[in-house]
C-alpha positions as CSV (number, residue, x, y, z in Angstrom):
1,X,-31.0,24.6,-14.3
2,X,-33.1,21.6,-15.7
3,X,-33.8,18.3,-13.2
4,X,-31.8,16.0,-15.8
5,X,-28.9,18.5,-15.6
6,X,-28.8,18.4,-11.8
7,X,-29.5,14.5,-11.0
8,X,-26.2,14.2,-14.4
9,X,-24.0,16.9,-11.4
10,X,-24.5,14.3,-8.8
11,X,-23.7,11.3,-10.3
12,X,-21.0,12.6,-11.6
13,X,-19.7,14.1,-8.2
14,X,-20.7,10.5,-6.3
15,X,-18.6,8.7,-9.1
16,X,-15.4,10.2,-8.6
17,X,-15.6,10.4,-5.0
18,X,-16.2,6.9,-5.6
19,X,-12.4,7.1,-7.6
20,X,-11.0,8.7,-5.4
21,X,-12.1,6.4,-2.3
22,X,-10.9,3.4,-5.4
23,X,-7.5,5.1,-5.1
24,X,-7.2,5.7,-1.5
25,X,-7.7,2.2,-1.1
26,X,-5.1,0.7,-3.5
27,X,-2.9,3.6,-2.1
28,X,-2.6,2.0,1.5
29,X,-2.6,-0.9,0.4
30,X,0.7,-0.3,-1.5
31,X,2.3,1.9,1.5
32,X,1.5,-1.4,3.8
33,X,2.7,-3.4,1.5
34,X,5.8,-2.2,0.7
35,X,6.4,-1.7,4.7
36,X,5.7,-5.2,5.0
37,X,8.5,-5.9,2.1
38,X,10.7,-3.2,3.8
39,X,9.9,-5.6,7.6
40,X,11.0,-8.7,5.1
41,X,14.4,-7.5,4.0
42,X,15.8,-5.8,7.3
43,X,14.4,-9.6,8.6
44,X,16.2,-11.3,6.5
45,X,19.1,-9.6,6.5
46,X,19.3,-10.3,10.5
47,X,19.2,-13.4,10.1
48,X,22.3,-13.9,7.5
49,X,24.0,-11.5,9.8
50,X,23.7,-14.3,12.4
51,X,24.8,-16.5,10.3
52,X,27.6,-14.9,9.3
53,X,28.6,-14.5,13.5
54,X,28.0,-18.1,13.4
55,X,29.5,-19.1,11.1
56,X,32.8,-16.9,12.2
57,X,32.4,-18.5,15.5
58,X,32.4,-22.4,14.5
59,X,35.0,-22.3,11.7
């Protein structure tokens, strides 16, 4: 195999690795964001329950 072909194969492997790393970073960010979103929904639900209890006690 010629030197150019070897260099091309190495560069393509590096490019694929970089793309994979980027995809994994984006996936990690999406999962963390989703987790934060779920936590926020849970917190808002808890606050609404507390407000409903408060209203029922004071009406």
